C-alpha positions as CSV (number, residue, x, y, z in Angstrom):
1,M,-102.2,-138.8,58.6
2,S,-98.5,-138.5,57.8
3,L,-96.9,-139.9,54.7
4,R,-94.9,-142.3,56.9
5,T,-98.0,-143.7,58.4
6,M,-99.6,-144.1,55.0
7,K,-96.5,-146.0,53.7
8,L,-96.5,-148.3,56.7
9,R,-100.2,-149.1,56.3
10,S,-99.6,-149.8,52.6
11,F,-96.6,-152.0,53.3
12,R,-98.6,-154.0,55.9
13,T,-101.5,-154.4,53.6
14,N,-99.2,-155.6,50.8
15,M,-97.5,-158.1,53.1
16,L,-100.8,-159.5,54.2
17,L,-102.1,-159.8,50.7
18,T,-99.0,-161.5,49.3
19,S,-98.3,-163.7,52.3
20,K,-99.5,-167.2,52.5
21,L,-100.0,-166.9,56.2
22,K,-103.3,-165.9,57.6
23,P,-103.5,-163.2,60.2
24,I,-104.0,-164.6,63.7
25,R,-107.5,-163.1,64.0
26,K,-108.7,-165.4,61.1
27,V,-106.9,-168.5,62.3
28,L,-108.1,-168.6,65.9
29,P,-111.8,-168.9,66.7
30,R,-113.5,-166.1,68.7
31,I,-114.0,-167.2,72.3
32,P,-116.8,-165.4,74.3
33,V,-115.4,-163.4,77.2
34,H,-117.5,-165.4,79.8
35,K,-115.8,-168.6,78.7
36,V,-112.2,-167.4,79.1
37,I,-110.5,-169.2,81.9
38,G,-107.1,-168.5,83.3
39,T,-104.7,-165.6,83.2
40,A,-103.4,-163.5,80.4
41,K,-100.1,-165.6,80.4
42,H,-102.1,-168.8,80.0
43,A,-104.0,-167.2,77.1
44,E,-100.7,-166.1,75.5
45,A,-99.2,-169.6,75.9
46,V,-102.3,-171.2,74.3
47,T,-102.1,-168.7,71.4
48,I,-98.4,-169.5,70.8
49,K,-99.1,-173.2,70.9
50,R,-101.9,-172.8,68.3
51,A,-99.7,-170.7,66.1
52,L,-97.0,-173.3,66.2
53,V,-99.4,-176.0,65.3
54,D,-100.9,-174.0,62.4
55,C,-97.3,-173.4,61.1
56,N,-96.3,-177.0,61.5
57,G,-93.7,-176.1,64.2
58,N,-92.0,-173.5,62.0
59,R,-91.1,-170.8,64.6
60,R,-90.3,-168.1,62.1
61,N,-93.7,-168.4,60.4
62,A,-95.4,-168.6,63.8
63,A,-93.7,-165.4,64.9
64,C,-94.8,-163.7,61.7
65,L,-98.3,-165.0,62.2
66,L,-98.4,-163.6,65.8
67,G,-96.8,-160.3,64.8
68,I,-93.8,-160.6,67.1
69,G,-90.1,-161.1,66.5
70,T,-88.5,-164.5,66.4
71,R,-86.3,-163.7,69.4
72,T,-89.4,-162.7,71.4
73,L,-91.1,-165.9,70.4
74,Y,-88.1,-168.0,71.5
75,R,-88.1,-166.2,74.8
76,K,-91.8,-166.8,75.4
77,I,-91.5,-170.5,74.4
78,K,-88.7,-170.8,77.0
79,E,-90.7,-168.8,79.6
80,Y,-93.8,-170.8,79.3
81,G,-92.1,-174.2,78.8
82,I,-93.6,-174.8,75.4
83,G,-91.7,-177.6,73.7
């Protein structure tokens, strides 16, 4: 493992430990595969909606929670018609 990889892992760990936001895996319940209905886009839209609800509509925090950039989140909100 390179030094750069070790530094990145350490940085991510510190961010998660000091952040008040919970990682998305801990926020959303696990859904059995046989109960998943719809497409990947539908699942992504539902995940974005849940993140926005959990962050009280704060898009910057929702993007952080989802692990994507704020511009990407804005684009996906527009693409899926999420208000």
